[in-house]
Structures are given as structure tokens and as C-alpha cells.
MMTF fields as JSON, N, C-alpha, C and O atoms, coordinates in Angstrom:
{
  "mmtfVersion": "1.0.0",
  "mmtfProducer": "UNKNOWN",
  "numBonds": 391,
  "numAtoms": 392,
  "numGroups": 98,
  "numChains": 1,
  "numModels": 1,
  "chainsPerModel": [1],
  "groupsPerChain": [98],
  "chainIdList": ["A"],
  "bondAtomList": [4, 2, 8, 6, 12, 10, 16, 14, 20, 18, 24, 22, 28, 26, 32, 30, 36, 34, 40, 38, 44, 42, 48, 46, 52, 50, 56, 54, 60, 58, 64, 62, 68, 66, 72, 70, 76, 74, 80, 78, 84, 82, 88, 86, 92, 90, 96, 94, 100, 98, 104, 102, 108, 106, 112, 110, 116, 114, 120, 118, 124, 122, 128, 126, 132, 130, 136, 134, 140, 138, 144, 142, 148, 146, 152, 150, 156, 154, 160, 158, 164, 162, 168, 166, 172, 170, 176, 174, 180, 178, 184, 182, 188, 186, 192, 190, 196, 194, 200, 198, 204, 202, 208, 206, 212, 210, 216, 214, 220, 218, 224, 222, 228, 226, 232, 230, 236, 234, 240, 238, 244, 242, 248, 246, 252, 250, 256, 254, 260, 258, 264, 262, 268, 266, 272, 270, 276, 274, 280, 278, 284, 282, 288, 286, 292, 290, 296, 294, 300, 298, 304, 302, 308, 306, 312, 310, 316, 314, 320, 318, 324, 322, 328, 326, 332, 330, 336, 334, 340, 338, 344, 342, 348, 346, 352, 350, 356, 354, 360, 358, 364, 362, 368, 366, 372, 370, 376, 374, 380, 378, 384, 382, 388, 386],
  "bondOrderList": [1, 1, 1, 1, 1, 1, 1, 1, 1, 1, 1, 1, 1, 1, 1, 1, 1, 1, 1, 1, 1, 1, 1, 1, 1, 1, 1, 1, 1, 1, 1, 1, 1, 1, 1, 1, 1, 1, 1, 1, 1, 1, 1, 1, 1, 1, 1, 1, 1, 1, 1, 1, 1, 1, 1, 1, 1, 1, 1, 1, 1, 1, 1, 1, 1, 1, 1, 1, 1, 1, 1, 1, 1, 1, 1, 1, 1, 1, 1, 1, 1, 1, 1, 1, 1, 1, 1, 1, 1, 1, 1, 1, 1, 1, 1, 1, 1],
  "groupList": [{"groupName": "MET", "atomNameList": ["N", "CA", "C", "O"], "elementList": ["N", "C", "C", "O"], "formalChargeList": [0, 0, 0, 0], "bondAtomList": [1, 0, 2, 1, 3, 2], "bondOrderList": [1, 1, 2], "singleLetterCode": "M", "chemCompType": "L-PEPTIDE LINKING"}, {"groupName": "LYS", "atomNameList": ["N", "CA", "C", "O"], "elementList": ["N", "C", "C", "O"], "formalChargeList": [0, 0, 0, 0], "bondAtomList": [1, 0, 2, 1, 3, 2], "bondOrderList": [1, 1, 2], "singleLetterCode": "K", "chemCompType": "L-PEPTIDE LINKING"}, {"groupName": "LEU", "atomNameList": ["N", "CA", "C", "O"], "elementList": ["N", "C", "C", "O"], "formalChargeList": [0, 0, 0, 0], "bondAtomList": [1, 0, 2, 1, 3, 2], "bondOrderList": [1, 1, 2], "singleLetterCode": "L", "chemCompType": "L-PEPTIDE LINKING"}, {"groupName": "ALA", "atomNameList": ["N", "CA", "C", "O"], "elementList": ["N", "C", "C", "O"], "formalChargeList": [0, 0, 0, 0], "bondAtomList": [1, 0, 2, 1, 3, 2], "bondOrderList": [1, 1, 2], "singleLetterCode": "A", "chemCompType": "L-PEPTIDE LINKING"}, {"groupName": "ILE", "atomNameList": ["N", "CA", "C", "O"], "elementList": ["N", "C", "C", "O"], "formalChargeList": [0, 0, 0, 0], "bondAtomList": [1, 0, 2, 1, 3, 2], "bondOrderList": [1, 1, 2], "singleLetterCode": "I", "chemCompType": "L-PEPTIDE LINKING"}, {"groupName": "GLU", "atomNameList": ["N", "CA", "C", "O"], "elementList": ["N", "C", "C", "O"], "formalChargeList": [0, 0, 0, 0], "bondAtomList": [1, 0, 2, 1, 3, 2], "bondOrderList": [1, 1, 2], "singleLetterCode": "E", "chemCompType": "L-PEPTIDE LINKING"}, {"groupName": "HIS", "atomNameList": ["N", "CA", "C", "O"], "elementList": ["N", "C", "C", "O"], "formalChargeList": [0, 0, 0, 0], "bondAtomList": [1, 0, 2, 1, 3, 2], "bondOrderList": [1, 1, 2], "singleLetterCode": "H", "chemCompType": "L-PEPTIDE LINKING"}, {"groupName": "THR", "atomNameList": ["N", "CA", "C", "O"], "elementList": ["N", "C", "C", "O"], "formalChargeList": [0, 0, 0, 0], "bondAtomList": [1, 0, 2, 1, 3, 2], "bondOrderList": [1, 1, 2], "singleLetterCode": "T", "chemCompType": "L-PEPTIDE LINKING"}, {"groupName": "SER", "atomNameList": ["N", "CA", "C", "O"], "elementList": ["N", "C", "C", "O"], "formalChargeList": [0, 0, 0, 0], "bondAtomList": [1, 0, 2, 1, 3, 2], "bondOrderList": [1, 1, 2], "singleLetterCode": "S", "chemCompType": "L-PEPTIDE LINKING"}, {"groupName": "ASN", "atomNameList": ["N", "CA", "C", "O"], "elementList": ["N", "C", "C", "O"], "formalChargeList": [0, 0, 0, 0], "bondAtomList": [1, 0, 2, 1, 3, 2], "bondOrderList": [1, 1, 2], "singleLetterCode": "N", "chemCompType": "L-PEPTIDE LINKING"}, {"groupName": "TRP", "atomNameList": ["N", "CA", "C", "O"], "elementList": ["N", "C", "C", "O"], "formalChargeList": [0, 0, 0, 0], "bondAtomList": [1, 0, 2, 1, 3, 2], "bondOrderList": [1, 1, 2], "singleLetterCode": "W", "chemCompType": "L-PEPTIDE LINKING"}, {"groupName": "TYR", "atomNameList": ["N", "CA", "C", "O"], "elementList": ["N", "C", "C", "O"], "formalChargeList": [0, 0, 0, 0], "bondAtomList": [1, 0, 2, 1, 3, 2], "bondOrderList": [1, 1, 2], "singleLetterCode": "Y", "chemCompType": "L-PEPTIDE LINKING"}, {"groupName": "GLN", "atomNameList": ["N", "CA", "C", "O"], "elementList": ["N", "C", "C", "O"], "formalChargeList": [0, 0, 0, 0], "bondAtomList": [1, 0, 2, 1, 3, 2], "bondOrderList": [1, 1, 2], "singleLetterCode": "Q", "chemCompType": "L-PEPTIDE LINKING"}, {"groupName": "VAL", "atomNameList": ["N", "CA", "C", "O"], "elementList": ["N", "C", "C", "O"], "formalChargeList": [0, 0, 0, 0], "bondAtomList": [1, 0, 2, 1, 3, 2], "bondOrderList": [1, 1, 2], "singleLetterCode": "V", "chemCompType": "L-PEPTIDE LINKING"}, {"groupName": "ARG", "atomNameList": ["N", "CA", "C", "O"], "elementList": ["N", "C", "C", "O"], "formalChargeList": [0, 0, 0, 0], "bondAtomList": [1, 0, 2, 1, 3, 2], "bondOrderList": [1, 1, 2], "singleLetterCode": "R", "chemCompType": "L-PEPTIDE LINKING"}, {"groupName": "PHE", "atomNameList": ["N", "CA", "C", "O"], "elementList": ["N", "C", "C", "O"], "formalChargeList": [0, 0, 0, 0], "bondAtomList": [1, 0, 2, 1, 3, 2], "bondOrderList": [1, 1, 2], "singleLetterCode": "F", "chemCompType": "L-PEPTIDE LINKING"}, {"groupName": "ASP", "atomNameList": ["N", "CA", "C", "O"], "elementList": ["N", "C", "C", "O"], "formalChargeList": [0, 0, 0, 0], "bondAtomList": [1, 0, 2, 1, 3, 2], "bondOrderList": [1, 1, 2], "singleLetterCode": "D", "chemCompType": "L-PEPTIDE LINKING"}, {"groupName": "GLY", "atomNameList": ["N", "CA", "C", "O"], "elementList": ["N", "C", "C", "O"], "formalChargeList": [0, 0, 0, 0], "bondAtomList": [1, 0, 2, 1, 3, 2], "bondOrderList": [1, 1, 2], "singleLetterCode": "G", "chemCompType": "PEPTIDE LINKING"}, {"groupName": "CYS", "atomNameList": ["N", "CA", "C", "O"], "elementList": ["N", "C", "C", "O"], "formalChargeList": [0, 0, 0, 0], "bondAtomList": [1, 0, 2, 1, 3, 2], "bondOrderList": [1, 1, 2], "singleLetterCode": "C", "chemCompType": "L-PEPTIDE LINKING"}, {"groupName": "PRO", "atomNameList": ["N", "CA", "C", "O"], "elementList": ["N", "C", "C", "O"], "formalChargeList": [0, 0, 0, 0], "bondAtomList": [1, 0, 2, 1, 3, 2], "bondOrderList": [1, 1, 2], "singleLetterCode": "P", "chemCompType": "L-PEPTIDE LINKING"}],
  "groupTypeList": [0, 1, 2, 2, 3, 4, 5, 6, 5, 7, 8, 3, 2, 9, 10, 3, 5, 5, 9, 5, 7, 2, 4, 9, 5, 8, 11, 12, 13, 11, 14, 2, 15, 12, 16, 17, 4, 4, 14, 16, 4, 11, 15, 7, 5, 9, 5, 9, 3, 13, 4, 4, 2, 5, 18, 3, 8, 1, 3, 5, 3, 3, 7, 13, 2, 8, 7, 2, 19, 2, 13, 1, 3, 17, 2, 4, 8, 15, 5, 4, 0, 5, 2, 14, 19, 11, 7, 17, 15, 16, 14, 4, 4, 12, 1, 19, 13, 3],
  "groupIdList": [1, 2, 3, 4, 5, 6, 7, 8, 9, 10, 11, 12, 13, 14, 15, 16, 17, 18, 19, 20, 21, 22, 23, 24, 25, 26, 27, 28, 29, 30, 31, 32, 33, 34, 35, 36, 37, 38, 39, 40, 41, 42, 43, 44, 45, 46, 47, 48, 49, 50, 51, 52, 53, 54, 55, 56, 57, 58, 59, 60, 61, 62, 63, 64, 65, 66, 67, 68, 69, 70, 71, 72, 73, 74, 75, 76, 77, 78, 79, 80, 81, 82, 83, 84, 85, 86, 87, 88, 89, 90, 91, 92, 93, 94, 95, 96, 97, 98],
  "secStructList": [7, 3, 3, 3, 3, 3, 3, 3, 3, 1, 1, 7, 7, 7, 4, 4, 4, 4, 2, 2, 2, 2, 2, 2, 2, 2, 2, 2, 2, 2, 2, 2, 2, 2, 6, 6, 1, 3, 3, 3, 3, 3, 3, 7, 6, 6, 1, 7, 3, 3, 3, 3, 3, 3, 7, 1, 1, 2, 2, 2, 2, 2, 2, 2, 2, 6, 6, 1, 2, 2, 2, 2, 6, 6, 1, 3, 3, 3, 3, 3, 3, 3, 7, 7, 7, 7, 7, 4, 4, 4, 4, 6, 1, 7, 7, 7, 7, 7],
  "xCoordList": [12.961, 11.698, 11.801, 12.363, 11.242, 11.218, 9.946, 8.864, 10.109, 8.971, 8.981, 10.036, 7.806, 7.622, 7.113, 6.144, 7.75, 7.313, 7.02, 7.859, 5.814, 5.398, 5.204, 4.455, 5.891, 5.882, 4.659, 4.205, 4.134, 3.028, 3.391, 3.845, 3.189, 3.41, 2.276, 1.119, 2.614, 1.595, 0.799, -0.311, 1.349, 0.651, 1.378, 2.454, 0.79, 1.442, 2.736, 2.749, 3.818, 5.123, 5.773, 5.54, 6.584, 7.465, 8.851, 9.589, 9.194, 10.441, 11.666, 12.719, 11.551, 12.683, 13.104, 14.257, 12.176, 12.477, 13.08, 13.487, 13.14, 13.578, 14.927, 15.218, 15.754, 17.003, 17.897, 18.402, 18.105, 18.973, 18.406, 19.148, 17.101, 16.462, 16.607, 16.843, 16.469, 16.616, 18.042, 18.238, 19.029, 20.425, 20.641, 21.262, 20.132, 20.261, 19.515, 19.954, 18.39, 17.631, 18.489, 18.537, 19.157, 20.004, 21.133, 21.446, 21.741, 22.801, 22.263, 22.902, 21.093, 20.535, 20.13, 20.358, 19.534, 19.172, 20.43, 20.432, 21.49, 22.757, 23.285, 23.733, 23.234, 23.694, 22.87, 23.424, 21.567, 20.698, 20.913, 20.797, 21.224, 21.54, 22.848, 22.94, 23.859, 25.158, 25.041, 25.785, 24.12, 23.914, 23.082, 22.881, 22.594, 21.819, 20.368, 19.658, 19.917, 18.517, 17.635, 16.607, 18.041, 17.355, 17.993, 19.195, 17.173, 17.67, 17.5, 18.355, 16.392, 16.103, 15.314, 14.579, 15.474, 14.682, 14.411, 15.288, 13.186, 12.739, 11.862, 11.442, 11.592, 10.552, 9.484, 9.795, 8.228, 7.138, 7.077, 7.819, 6.207, 6.022, 5.531, 5.655, 4.972, 4.496, 5.516, 5.211, 6.737, 7.845, 7.677, 8.268, 6.887, 6.795, 7.835, 8.029, 8.495, 9.513, 8.857, 7.822, 9.473, 9.096, 10.37, 11.372, 10.328, 11.527, 11.279, 10.238, 12.243, 12.257, 13.254, 14.422, 12.791, 13.643, 13.776, 12.919, 14.848, 15.054, 15.105, 16.081, 14.037, 13.925, 13.278, 12.712, 13.365, 12.787, 11.266, 10.6, 10.704, 9.261, 8.825, 9.651, 7.501, 6.964, 7.306, 7.582, 7.283, 7.612, 9.049, 9.32, 9.97, 11.365, 11.488, 12.232, 10.771, 10.801, 10.288, 10.857, 9.222, 8.694, 9.716, 9.858, 10.428, 11.469, 12.59, 13.067, 13.007, 14.067, 13.637, 14.395, 12.43, 11.95, 11.777, 11.86, 11.539, 11.39, 12.707, 12.715, 13.828, 15.126, 15.364, 16.318, 14.505, 14.668, 14.28, 13.227, 15.114, 14.84, 13.478, 12.852, 13.01, 11.702, 10.566, 9.552, 10.742, 9.753, 9.83, 8.802, 11.041, 11.226, 10.593, 10.03, 10.685, 10.132, 8.616, 7.986, 8.037, 6.596, 6.148, 4.97, 7.08, 6.757, 6.231, 5.476, 6.642, 6.195, 5.89, 6.311, 5.152, 4.928, 5.019, 5.085, 5.021, 5.128, 4.028, 3.66, 3.513, 2.665, 3.598, 4.333, 3.571, 4.506, 3.72, 2.716, 4.194, 3.554, 4.596, 5.688, 4.248, 5.122, 5.026, 3.931, 6.162, 6.195, 6.402, 7.304, 5.578, 5.653, 5.972, 5.708, 6.537, 6.872, 5.629, 4.542, 5.809, 4.746, 4.469, 5.388, 3.213, 2.853, 2.038, 1.544, 1.894, 1.068, 1.545, 0.751, 2.842, 3.351, 2.822, 2.834, 2.355, 1.784, 0.585, 0.236, -0.039, -1.192, -0.807, -1.64, 0.451, 0.828, 1.917, 2.177, 2.549, 3.627, 3.095, 2.679, 3.12, 2.637, 3.659, 4.862, 3.15, 4.018, 4.214, 3.299, 5.424, 5.674, 4.745, 4.443, 4.316, 3.477, 4.394, 5.376, 4.072, 4.923, 4.629, 5.255],
  "yCoordList": [1.23, 1.264, 2.27, 3.355, 1.879, 2.794, 3.618, 3.119, 4.89, 5.8, 6.629, 6.946, 6.968, 7.8, 9.157, 9.227, 10.221, 11.574, 12.323, 12.4, 12.874, 13.636, 15.081, 15.381, 15.966, 17.393, 18.097, 17.808, 19.03, 19.883, 21.319, 21.606, 22.22, 23.638, 24.126, 23.749, 24.961, 25.45, 26.606, 26.885, 27.284, 28.357, 28.618, 28.072, 29.445, 29.797, 30.546, 31.484, 30.126, 30.703, 31.271, 30.805, 32.277, 32.777, 32.229, 32.809, 31.102, 30.414, 31.256, 31.05, 32.2, 33.069, 33.911, 34.333, 34.161, 34.937, 34.075, 34.604, 32.783, 31.852, 31.216, 30.127, 31.866, 31.267, 30.833, 29.71, 31.686, 31.336, 30.153, 29.265, 30.151, 29.031, 27.748, 26.686, 27.83, 26.649, 26.103, 24.888, 26.982, 26.537, 25.84, 24.779, 26.431, 25.803, 24.475, 23.536, 24.401, 23.147, 22.061, 20.927, 22.413, 21.449, 20.941, 19.75, 21.835, 21.411, 20.434, 19.423, 20.73, 19.85, 18.508, 17.473, 18.503, 17.236, 16.415, 15.202, 17.064, 16.364, 15.73, 14.583, 16.466, 15.913, 14.682, 13.665, 14.78, 13.658, 12.474, 11.322, 12.748, 11.687, 11.012, 9.784, 11.807, 11.253, 10.448, 9.488, 10.825, 10.105, 8.838, 8.093, 8.586, 7.375, 7.475, 6.47, 8.671, 8.845, 9.019, 8.354, 9.917, 10.027, 9.014, 9.063, 8.093, 7.045, 7.421, 7.113, 8.087, 8.53, 9.823, 10.053, 10.66, 11.881, 12.181, 12.053, 12.579, 12.853, 14.096, 14.578, 14.609, 15.601, 14.972, 14.229, 15.268, 14.843, 15.77, 16.749, 15.461, 16.326, 17.715, 18.664, 17.837, 19.129, 19.806, 20.8, 19.252, 19.812, 19.644, 20.4, 18.672, 18.35, 17.285, 16.335, 17.454, 16.487, 15.202, 15.234, 14.089, 12.769, 12.175, 12.041, 11.817, 11.362, 9.987, 9.749, 9.083, 7.799, 7.947, 8.262, 7.718, 7.846, 6.505, 5.631, 6.357, 5.209, 5.76, 6.399, 5.505, 6.001, 4.92, 3.958, 5.088, 4.114, 4.216, 3.244, 5.389, 5.587, 6.781, 7.543, 6.926, 8.097, 9.366, 10.411, 9.263, 10.431, 10.876, 12.073, 9.922, 10.273, 10.908, 11.874, 10.38, 10.954, 12.396, 13.267, 12.649, 14.012, 14.932, 16.081, 14.446, 15.24, 15.553, 16.686, 14.557, 14.752, 15.786, 16.699, 15.64, 16.559, 17.98, 18.95, 18.098, 19.434, 20.197, 21.399, 19.517, 20.201, 20.874, 21.636, 20.599, 21.195, 22.669, 23.016, 23.536, 24.977, 25.383, 26.308, 24.711, 25.068, 24.72, 25.417, 23.637, 23.276, 24.272, 24.755, 24.579, 25.552, 26.896, 27.559, 27.294, 28.575, 28.512, 29.529, 27.323, 27.171, 27.203, 27.424, 26.985, 27.047, 25.727, 25.711, 24.62, 23.296, 22.448, 22.756, 21.376, 20.347, 18.999, 18.93, 17.936, 16.593, 15.689, 15.746, 14.859, 13.736, 12.536, 12.238, 11.847, 10.74, 9.438, 9.351, 8.426, 7.118, 6.028, 6.085, 5.049, 3.889, 2.984, 2.719, 2.512, 1.564, 0.166, -0.058, -0.751, -2.131, -3.053, -2.714, -4.216, -5.157, -5.59, -5.74, -5.778, -6.254, -7.717, -8.536, -8.045, -9.426, -10.101, -11.212, -9.457, -9.993, -11.301, -12.076, -11.561, -12.817, -14.026, -15.142, -13.81, -14.913, -15.536, -16.689, -14.77, -15.28, -16.287, -17.092, -16.256, -17.123, -18.128, -19.051, -17.963, -18.877, -19.773, -19.302, -21.079, -22.017, -22.18, -22.281, -22.202, -22.41, -23.905, -24.693, -24.299, -25.738, -26.301, -25.635, -27.508, -28.179, -28.766, -29.435, -28.515, -28.994, -30.412, -30.966],
  "zCoordList": [5.205, 4.527, 3.382, 3.53, 2.24, 1.092, 1.147, 1.456, 0.837, 0.834, -0.438, -0.988, -0.885, -2.059, -1.587, -0.831, -2.023, -1.685, -2.974, -3.871, -3.05, -4.223, -3.799, -2.869, -4.498, -4.15, -4.71, -5.818, -3.92, -4.334, -3.993, -2.886, -4.948, -4.666, -3.768, -3.955, -2.8, -1.873, -2.468, -2.015, -3.478, -4.182, -5.496, -5.742, -6.323, -7.591, -7.287, -6.49, -7.926, -7.63, -8.871, -9.987, -8.66, -9.708, -9.383, -8.586, -10.009, -9.677, -9.984, -9.381, -10.908, -11.235, -10.034, -9.948, -9.104, -7.902, -6.791, -5.757, -6.985, -5.94, -6.26, -5.766, -7.072, -7.522, -6.362, -6.373, -5.369, -4.245, -3.455, -3.037, -3.258, -2.552, -3.348, -2.771, -4.667, -5.519, -5.482, -5.496, -5.437, -5.333, -3.998, -3.944, -2.92, -1.593, -1.537, -0.873, -2.234, -2.313, -2.968, -2.49, -4.051, -4.75, -3.865, -3.873, -3.106, -2.178, -1.134, -0.846, -0.566, 0.468, -0.116, 0.51, -1.299, -1.959, -2.213, -2.005, -2.658, -2.901, -1.612, -1.626, -0.503, 0.79, 1.177, 1.594, 1.038, 1.381, 0.446, 0.865, -0.806, -1.765, -1.365, -1.366, -1.025, -0.62, 0.671, 0.869, 1.544, 2.802, 2.624, 3.583, 1.404, 1.139, 1.57, 1.59, 1.914, 2.326, 1.102, 0.967, 0.208, -1.08, -2.012, -2.274, -2.511, -3.405, -4.866, -5.696, -5.18, -6.546, -6.458, -5.498, -7.465, -7.539, -9.003, -9.857, -9.271, -10.633, -10.631, -9.579, -11.832, -12.039, -12.916, -13.847, -12.617, -13.482, -14.687, -14.767, -15.601, -16.771, -16.373, -17.147, -15.161, -14.659, -13.743, -13.085, -13.711, -12.92, -11.412, -10.642, -10.982, -9.561, -9.235, -9.994, -8.106, -7.696, -7.192, -6.525, -7.522, -7.012, -6.44, -7.142, -5.156, -4.461, -3.856, -3.245, -4.028, -3.324, -2.195, -2.424, -0.969, 0.217, 0.924, 0.792, 1.667, 2.543, 3.959, 4.351, 4.731, 6.109, 6.966, 6.447, 8.278, 9.205, 9.271, 9.626, 8.931, 9.047, 8.202, 7.7, 8.057, 7.376, 8.154, 7.566, 9.473, 10.3, 10.061, 9.963, 9.966, 9.689, 8.304, 8.132, 7.32, 5.98, 6.006, 5.348, 6.759, 6.873, 7.512, 7.095, 8.516, 9.167, 8.189, 8.125, 7.433, 6.435, 5.396, 5.072, 4.881, 3.844, 4.387, 3.634, 5.675, 6.273, 6.295, 6.558, 6.022, 5.96, 4.612, 4.458, 3.642, 2.323, 2.363, 2.899, 1.804, 1.842, 1.276, 1.793, 0.227, -0.327, 0.631, 0.681, 1.393, 2.41, 3.563, 4.038, 4.013, 5.099, 4.762, 5.633, 3.496, 3.06, 2.845, 2.556, 2.986, 2.803, 1.353, 1.069, 0.431, -0.987, -1.55, -2.522, -0.926, -1.361, -0.143, 0.972, -0.376, 0.641, -0.067, -1.294, 0.722, 0.152, 0.674, 1.847, -0.209, 0.154, 0.258, -0.683, 1.395, 1.642, 1.737, 2.444, 1.012, 1.02, 1.212, 0.646, 2.009, 2.203, 0.985, 0.488, 0.507, -0.599, -0.029, 0.778, -0.444, 0.037, -1.123, -2.277, -0.829, -1.9, -2.69, -2.131, -3.958, -4.832, -4.521, -4.501, -4.279, -3.947, -5.054, -4.862, -6.189, -7.274, -7.845, -8.378, -7.741, -8.294, -7.531, -8.05, -6.298, -5.524, -6.244, -5.994, -7.131, -7.862, -8.936, -9.352, -9.395, -10.523, -10.174, -10.946, -9.035, -8.641, -7.528, -6.469, -7.796, -6.791, -5.69, -5.932, -4.482, -3.332, -3.14, -3.378, -2.703, -2.489, -1.404, -0.414, -1.614, -0.625, 0.436, 0.113, 1.71, 2.811, 3.164, 4.067]
}
């Protein structure tokens, strides 16, 4: 199942003080990417992370994201949403008559 995770800072942060945590975060994201769990990762214009994950459930995605050092430190959290296939084409494509 594909899931979308949007990062939210838990409070105002001085990121310059979190250099070691940020480096450890990058290593963990890389491991999850290599394992095929993180499929895509981006930053928004406001520097919030947006992650596409492949997991069996939202609960599994939450468990995976809890391994990130910034989450462990309580500096960020994620909103997780299940992504479902787009069904809008059903409105314009006629189904064969049986």
C-alpha cells in the first residue's frame, strides 16, 4: 500500500543546533530508501518533508517513521494518509457491455 507522510515541526526549532541529528536522519532515510520502504521524498517550499512510503498499513508506516531520529527526538511528527488509485477515468471511459 502506498502512503503519503507529511512532516510537521512540533515547535520552533533552531536547525543549526541539530546538525548531528540531521546527519543521522539522512542515514536512516537512506536505509529506508534502499530497503524500498521510502519510495520518494521531497521538501515543500516551506522545508517540510513529504514522503511516499510502501507499507502494509498506516500503522506500519507510523512505526517506520518512528525510527527517524528527528521523530525520536520529538522535533517532528508526521500526518499519514493512505493513497488509493485514481478512479476519475471511470467517468469518461465506457465499460464493455457483458
